C-alpha positions as CSV (number, residue, x, y, z in Angstrom):
1,M,-168.4,-72.7,108.3
2,I,-166.7,-70.8,105.5
3,K,-167.4,-72.5,102.2
4,G,-164.8,-73.1,99.6
5,I,-165.0,-71.2,96.3
6,L,-166.8,-73.9,94.2
7,Q,-169.0,-75.0,97.1
8,Y,-170.1,-71.4,97.6
9,A,-170.7,-70.9,93.9
10,H,-173.0,-73.9,93.9
11,T,-174.8,-72.7,97.1
12,L,-175.5,-69.3,95.5
13,L,-176.9,-71.0,92.3
14,A,-179.0,-73.5,94.3
15,D,-180.5,-70.6,96.2
16,S,-181.5,-68.7,93.0
17,L,-182.5,-71.5,90.7
18,Q,-185.9,-73.2,90.7
19,D,-187.5,-76.2,89.1
20,G,-188.2,-75.4,85.5
21,D,-185.7,-72.6,85.1
22,T,-183.2,-72.2,82.2
23,A,-179.6,-72.3,83.4
24,I,-176.3,-71.6,81.5
25,D,-172.9,-73.2,82.0
26,A,-170.9,-70.7,80.0
27,T,-167.7,-72.8,80.2
28,C,-168.5,-76.5,80.3
29,G,-164.9,-77.6,81.1
30,N,-165.2,-81.1,82.5
31,G,-169.0,-81.0,83.0
32,H,-169.1,-80.7,86.8
33,D,-171.2,-77.4,86.8
34,T,-173.3,-78.6,83.9
35,A,-174.3,-81.7,85.9
36,F,-174.9,-79.7,89.0
37,L,-177.2,-77.2,87.1
38,C,-179.1,-80.1,85.5
39,K,-179.9,-81.6,88.9
40,T,-180.8,-78.1,90.3
41,V,-183.3,-77.1,87.6
42,G,-184.9,-80.5,87.6
43,T,-186.4,-82.4,84.6
44,S,-188.7,-79.5,83.8
45,G,-185.8,-77.1,83.5
46,H,-183.1,-77.0,80.9
47,V,-179.3,-76.3,80.9
48,Y,-177.4,-74.8,78.0
49,G,-173.7,-75.6,78.2
50,F,-171.1,-73.8,76.0
51,D,-167.5,-74.4,75.3
52,I,-165.1,-73.8,72.3
53,Q,-163.0,-77.0,72.9
54,D,-164.0,-80.4,71.6
55,Q,-162.4,-82.0,74.7
56,A,-164.6,-80.0,77.0
57,I,-167.8,-80.9,74.9
58,E,-166.8,-84.5,75.0
59,N,-166.0,-84.6,78.7
60,T,-169.3,-82.8,79.5
61,R,-171.4,-85.1,77.4
62,K,-169.8,-88.2,79.0
63,R,-170.4,-86.8,82.5
64,L,-174.1,-86.2,81.7
65,A,-174.5,-89.6,80.2
66,D,-172.8,-91.2,83.3
67,D,-175.2,-89.3,85.6
68,K,-178.1,-90.1,83.3
69,L,-179.0,-86.4,82.9
70,T,-180.9,-85.6,79.7
71,N,-182.0,-82.0,80.4
72,A,-179.0,-80.3,78.8
73,T,-178.0,-79.0,75.4
74,I,-174.2,-78.9,74.9
75,I,-173.0,-76.4,72.3
76,K,-169.6,-75.9,70.7
77,D,-169.5,-72.1,70.5
78,S,-168.4,-69.1,72.5
79,H,-170.6,-68.1,75.4
80,A,-170.7,-64.7,73.7
81,N,-173.1,-66.2,71.2
82,F,-175.5,-67.8,73.7
83,I,-178.4,-65.8,72.5
84,H,-178.4,-67.6,69.1
85,H,-178.8,-71.0,70.7
86,I,-181.5,-70.6,73.3
87,P,-185.2,-70.5,72.2
88,V,-186.9,-67.2,73.1
89,D,-189.4,-68.7,75.5
90,Q,-186.5,-70.2,77.5
91,L,-184.4,-67.0,77.3
92,N,-186.9,-65.3,79.6
93,H,-186.5,-68.0,82.3
94,I,-182.8,-67.7,82.9
95,G,-182.4,-68.2,86.6
96,G,-178.7,-68.5,86.8
97,A,-175.4,-68.9,84.9
98,I,-171.8,-69.8,85.8
99,F,-168.5,-69.1,84.2
100,N,-165.2,-70.7,85.2
101,L,-162.7,-68.3,83.7
102,G,-159.3,-69.5,82.7
103,Y,-158.4,-72.7,80.9
104,L,-159.7,-76.2,80.7
105,P,-158.0,-78.1,83.6
106,G,-155.6,-80.7,82.2
107,S,-155.5,-79.3,78.7
108,D,-153.8,-76.6,76.6
109,K,-153.1,-73.6,78.9
110,S,-152.9,-71.3,75.9
111,I,-156.6,-71.6,75.2
112,I,-158.1,-69.2,77.8
113,T,-161.3,-67.3,78.2
114,Q,-161.1,-63.7,77.1
115,G,-162.4,-60.6,78.9
116,E,-164.1,-59.2,75.8
117,S,-166.2,-62.3,75.0
118,T,-166.9,-62.9,78.7
119,I,-168.3,-59.3,79.1
120,L,-170.3,-59.6,75.9
121,A,-171.9,-62.8,77.3
122,L,-172.4,-61.2,80.7
123,E,-174.2,-58.2,79.4
124,G,-176.6,-60.4,77.3
125,M,-177.2,-62.8,80.2
126,L,-177.9,-60.0,82.7
127,E,-180.5,-58.6,80.3
128,H,-182.3,-61.9,80.1
129,L,-181.8,-63.0,83.8
130,K,-184.9,-63.1,85.8
131,T,-185.3,-60.9,88.9
132,D,-183.3,-62.5,91.8
133,G,-181.3,-64.6,89.3
134,V,-177.6,-65.0,89.8
135,I,-174.6,-65.1,87.5
136,I,-171.4,-66.5,89.0
137,L,-168.0,-65.9,87.7
138,V,-165.3,-68.1,89.2
139,V,-162.2,-66.1,88.3
140,Y,-159.0,-68.1,87.9
141,H,-156.2,-65.6,87.2
142,G,-152.9,-67.2,88.0
143,H,-152.2,-68.2,84.3
144,E,-150.7,-66.2,81.6
145,G,-153.3,-63.6,80.4
146,G,-155.4,-64.2,83.5
147,D,-154.6,-60.9,85.1
148,T,-155.6,-59.0,82.0
149,E,-159.0,-60.8,81.9
150,R,-159.5,-60.3,85.7
151,D,-158.8,-56.5,85.5
152,H,-161.1,-56.2,82.5
153,I,-163.9,-58.0,84.3
154,M,-163.4,-56.1,87.6
155,K,-163.6,-52.8,85.7
156,Y,-166.8,-53.9,84.0
157,V,-168.6,-55.3,87.2
158,R,-167.7,-52.1,89.2
159,S,-169.5,-50.1,86.5
160,I,-172.8,-52.0,86.8
161,D,-175.6,-49.8,88.2
162,Q,-176.2,-50.9,91.8
163,K,-179.9,-50.3,91.3
164,M,-180.0,-53.1,88.7
165,C,-177.6,-55.5,90.3
166,N,-175.6,-56.3,93.4
167,V,-172.1,-57.6,92.7
168,L,-170.5,-59.7,95.5
169,Y,-166.8,-60.5,95.7
170,Y,-165.9,-63.6,97.6
171,G,-162.4,-64.9,97.9
172,F,-159.6,-65.9,100.3
173,V,-157.1,-63.1,100.7
174,N,-154.3,-65.0,102.4
175,Q,-153.9,-67.9,100.1
176,K,-150.8,-68.1,97.9
177,N,-150.5,-68.4,94.1
178,N,-153.4,-66.2,93.0
179,P,-156.3,-68.1,94.5
180,P,-159.5,-68.0,92.4
181,F,-162.3,-65.8,93.6
182,I,-166.0,-65.5,92.9
183,L,-168.0,-62.6,91.5
184,A,-171.7,-63.1,92.0
185,L,-174.1,-60.8,90.1
186,H,-177.5,-60.7,91.7
187,K,-180.2,-59.1,89.6
188,K,-182.6,-56.8,91.5
189,A,-186.2,-56.0,90.7
190,H,-186.6,-53.1,88.2
191,H,-187.1,-49.7,89.9
192,N,-188.6,-46.8,88.1
193,D,-186.8,-43.7,89.4
């Protein structure tokens, strides 16, 4: 059975995350991914959720409270600054991260993720990601400015050394209206060449 985009994103994360890991939701949005990550890393793990919009922070906190999930820290800041918010001991246990690029569903469509800050965050997270960890980007690009960010990110991920990281592209090519697609960055073991 072919999985839908978000279902497949969660499958990849569930396969790479273990109890006790640190996970990052780089774009909290309405809190669906944050809640999923909290359940996946278990009570001994911790999730750091980032968003720049009050509405997203509020929605995510409410979702976590409704689900009685307490193993998350929700931070109003750009994901590009993630490193300033995560204790060093947890930085070295990042098992996975997810970005939903675009805008907050049901809100101001002019507030969108930007390629520059996304790439800054990605570079930092890749550095701290444990071997076999996965970073997922769900790339929504049908909105104004979305194609610029998509192109920026595609250029960046194509340049990542394949010895360090596998980059998977997963998407439906015959759907109308710029369907979202996934980029999954899977960190390999270090090789000394």
